[in-house]
C-alpha positions as CSV (number, residue, x, y, z in Angstrom):
1,X,16.1,-19.6,48.2
2,X,13.5,-19.7,50.2
3,X,14.5,-22.9,51.6
4,X,17.7,-21.8,53.3
5,X,15.4,-19.3,55.2
6,X,13.2,-22.1,56.8
7,X,10.1,-22.0,54.2
8,X,8.9,-25.4,53.0
9,X,9.4,-26.7,49.7
10,X,6.0,-26.2,46.5
11,X,6.4,-29.5,44.5
12,X,4.6,-30.0,42.1
13,X,5.5,-33.8,42.3
14,X,7.3,-36.1,40.2
15,X,4.7,-37.2,37.7
16,X,3.9,-33.5,36.9
17,X,7.5,-32.7,36.1
18,X,7.8,-35.8,33.6
19,X,4.8,-34.9,31.8
20,X,6.3,-31.1,31.1
21,X,10.0,-32.7,30.6
22,X,8.0,-34.6,27.5
23,X,6.6,-31.0,26.5
24,X,10.5,-29.8,25.9
25,X,9.4,-27.0,29.1
26,X,13.2,-27.4,30.2
27,X,16.2,-27.2,29.4
28,X,17.9,-28.3,33.0
29,X,16.1,-29.9,35.9
30,X,17.8,-30.5,39.1
31,X,16.7,-32.8,42.0
32,X,19.3,-31.4,44.6
33,X,16.6,-30.6,47.2
34,X,15.3,-34.4,47.1
35,X,19.1,-35.6,47.7
36,X,19.7,-33.5,50.5
37,X,16.6,-35.2,52.4
38,X,16.8,-38.5,50.3
39,X,19.9,-39.5,49.4
40,X,18.7,-42.7,48.6
41,X,16.4,-41.3,46.2
42,X,17.6,-41.7,42.9
43,X,18.2,-45.8,43.9
44,X,14.1,-45.6,44.9
45,X,13.5,-43.6,41.7
46,X,15.0,-46.1,39.8
47,X,13.3,-48.8,41.5
48,X,10.2,-47.1,41.0
49,X,9.5,-47.0,44.9
50,X,7.1,-43.8,45.2
51,X,6.3,-44.7,48.3
52,X,9.3,-44.4,49.7
53,X,10.4,-40.7,48.3
54,X,10.6,-38.5,51.1
55,X,9.6,-34.7,50.6
56,X,12.4,-32.2,50.9
57,X,12.4,-30.7,54.6
58,X,14.6,-27.1,55.3
59,X,15.1,-28.7,58.6
60,X,17.5,-31.0,56.5
61,X,19.8,-28.1,55.6
62,X,21.1,-27.9,59.5
63,X,22.7,-31.7,59.5
64,X,25.0,-30.7,56.1
65,X,28.1,-30.8,57.5
């Protein structure tokens, strides 16, 4: 909820997320904020374009319509 008031993201990184998934630490994982800032996120991950990923920026919330 902090992002809606202008706070930044506290991302732990995709590799750490994968490691935690492999340890069954989660029942559900969402990538919503990544998709707000980078609509091509899914395709970039599918292709392994890690350098092309954009981090979440709270300013992107102002652009939603």
